[in-house]
N, C-alpha and C positions, 0 to 999 in steps of 0.2 A: 544679632548679639546680642547678649546678655547684660546687664552694666557690670556682671562682675570682670566678666570675659573684656568693655569695653577698657574698666579700670584695669588690668594689666595688663593688655596690651599699650595702653597711654602710660601706664609707670614704667616701663620697660624703655619705651624710649625715652621720657625722662632720664631713668637713670646710666641711658648710654652716656649720656650727657655729660654725669658729672662725677663721674668715677669709680671706683669700686663696691659693689653691695653693700659691704663690710662698713666700710667708709659712714655710706648713707644711715644704713642703722645706730651707728655708735651717736651716728649726729639728730635721728630722730628718734633714738632713747627706747628703737624696739625692738623684739627680739627680732635674731635671721628668720626663725621658722617662720614663726607666723606674718615675718616680710615675703616669704616666698610664697604664701599661699594665696598674697596679695596679685602679687605679679605671676600667677599664674591661673589668674582666674577663679580660682575656687571659692572663695570667699572675701565679702565686702568687708573693710573697717570700718569701726564702729563711728558714730560722729565726729565726737574729740578727736579722734586717730586723723580722721578723714581731712580736718580741719588742718591740723600737724602737718602732714604730709602736704598740703596744698602751700599752706605756708610757705615752706621748706621749698617746694619747686616753685614759686610764685606763680599759681594759676588757680584759677577757680575750683570751686565744688564740680562745675555743675561741666566744666571743660572734661575733665576725669572719664568721666559716665559717657561720653560723647561718643561716637561710631569713630574710630581711630583713624580712619579715611578722612576723613572731615573736617579732623582738626589737627592732624599730623603738622600743619606748615607753621599756624598758633602757633600750637604748643612749644615748637621749637625755637622761636622766636622769642617767648618766652625762657625755654631754658638757657638761650644761649644768653641774652640777658641775666638770667639770674647766676648764672656762670661767673660773668665775667664781671657781675658785680663784690662778687667772692672770691675768686679763686684767684693764680699769682696774677690776673691783668687788669686786679680792681683799679690800682692808681691810675691807670690809662684809663680803663674806662669813667673814672670819678674826674678827671682831667675835661673828658670829651665830653660827660655831661655840662659840667664846668663852662667850657667855650660854646656848647648851646642852650643856654643857661635860657637866654633871652631872646624868646620865640618870635613875636612880635616885632617887627620892623616898619618901618613911614614909607617905604621905597613901593610908589604905584605897580599895579598891576598892568601888565601890558608890552608892549613890542616895543625893545630900544635899538636902535646901530649904535656898535663902538666903533669907534677911529683910532687903529695906532698908524704911528713913521712903518714902513717897510725896511726891514733894515738892510735890500738889496739894492734901493734903491731912492737915495735922499729928498726927490721929485716926487714920490708917491707915496700912498698911504692903503691900508688895508680895513677894509670896512666890513665886519662881521654884526650878526642878528642875534638880538640876544631876547629871548622872552620870559618873561618874570610872572610869577604865579604864585598860588597860597595853597599851602594843604595843612590841614590838621595843627593850624596854626605859623607852620612854619611858610619861608619865605624861599623857594626855589627859584631854582632859572637852566633855560638851559641854553646855551653859546654856540653859532654856527660857527663856521670861519673859513673862508676859499684866498686859495691863489690865483682864480679862473682872472682873465681879462674881461673889461666887458660885452657882452655876446655873446662868446663861449657861454657853452652850455654843460660840458663834461661833466658828470657827477664826480669825476676819478682824481678834481680840483679841490674837491674838498678834505682840507685834510684838517678839520676838527670840530667835535658834536660832542660840545663839553654839558657832562651836567654835575648842577649844586645846590649850595645853597646860602643865601645871604644870611650875612652876621652883620648886627648896629650895635656899635658900641661909640658913646661920646661922639655922638654925632658923623660919626666915619663907618662907611660902610665897606662891608670883607664881602667876596664871591670867593669862594673856595669851591673848586669841584676838577674833576680828574673827565680827561679826554677818553672818550668810548671807542676812539681809532687809534691808527698808529700804537706806538709807544706806551701810550695810557698812560701820558703826561697828567702832570699836577696842577695847576695855573689858581693865581689869586691874585686878585683886583682890589684896589681899596678907592675909595671918591668919597670929597666930600661930598655933602650930600646935594649940595645947588652954589652954583655960581652966581655969586653976586649980582653981573648983570642979566642974568636967563633965571626963567622957573621951569626950563626941562633941558639942560644940559649939567653933566656932572663930569668934573677933574678928576683923573685921578693918575695911579700908577698900577701897571700890572708883573708880577711876575712870572714868568711861562719859562719850560724848557725847551730851548731851540735844539738842531740836529745836531750845533757843533758847542752847546753848553746852555748854563743858565743865562737868561738877558731881563734884563728888566727895562720897560719901555713906557712913556707917556700912553698914556687911554681916554681918551673925551666919547661920554655914552650921551647920546640925545634918546627924548623918550617921541616914538614915532607915533603911537597910538597905544588905544586899551583896546582896539580889534583891527584888525589886516589880515591882510588873505595871507596865508601863509605861504603857500607857493611864490607868490607874483613879492612876497619880503624874502624867500631866501634867494631868487633873483638876483636882488639888490647886494650878495654879501659877493667882494671884487677886490682886484686891486684900479683904484684909482688915482690918475695924474692930480697932485696938491693942488692943483689950477683949475680945476674940474667946477662946475656949476653945480655940480652936485653936496660940493662938502660947504658948508656955512663957515663964509668969516673968522666965526670968531671960533669954532669947532678947527680951522687952519690951523689957528696964530695957536691956539692952546696945544696940542700937540707938536706943534714945532717951536714956540718957546723957549727959550735958554736965561739960565741963570749960575747964580755960582754954588748951588743945593741941590741939582738935578740936572741931568741931560738928557734927550729923547730917548737915546738907548744907553743902556750900560751895560757894555762888553766884559765878562771873561778875560782875564789874560793867558793868553795865549805861549802855553810851553815851546811851541817847536815855534813862532814865532821871534821868539826871544830864547833859542836854544845856545845863541851865540855869548848872552849873559852871563848863564851858566857854565861854557866853557871857560868860558876868564875867571868867572870864581873861584871852579874849580883848582886853578893852574896857581892858586896863592896857596893851598892846601900840604 
């Protein structure tokens, strides 16, 4: 395909992301009839006009002239970003950019195990697998959660396959992720970087959406190594007795510790369980 045809096809795709052709022509201060010639692939713009068009859409000159089939995905990403920065969603986009502005974190890449109290049985804990890595300067992670008993092998016990990113602010690590299974809930874990008496443990709080509503729970994350066999590590995701020898005594103490400022689990107020309270209150009106 000749360059003018490539430009026309790519320009059409970009315009579809930005609204009306008339509005784009007004923003670029270009004649509509001449712009239509670019869209149809009849002619190429002069270098100055090409630079103006590329600046407007946030793409390179080379990308507009390449094969549309090869660059459509890349152009789509650029167009979506440009639209978010300049459209009605610009304030939200700027907020997300601010939250993600600190790319580098001090978290070691590798394998971790996260331990939570199990809400259905106070004598048990859930052990999840957390894989931490880096890509393009960001710290990303995957978390796998299973409600199987030790020794059970069915994959259907896996209720959580979370993917997300890690943000670090003021010596605190925030793990924000979405569940790729089930009802695609969003979770947030926050940690102190290192426990004072350990070089491999982090303690924090997890905010998750349980089937009965939002829930807060203590969580302790233990570094397991920079490189492990994934399937073997995944097989260790299970429900454990709190007195299991597989749980470090410090981990056990950290997820069970109680004080006046926090509890192992914070459950939402139940309207059903307290319905009589509302009935008594309503009788006074």
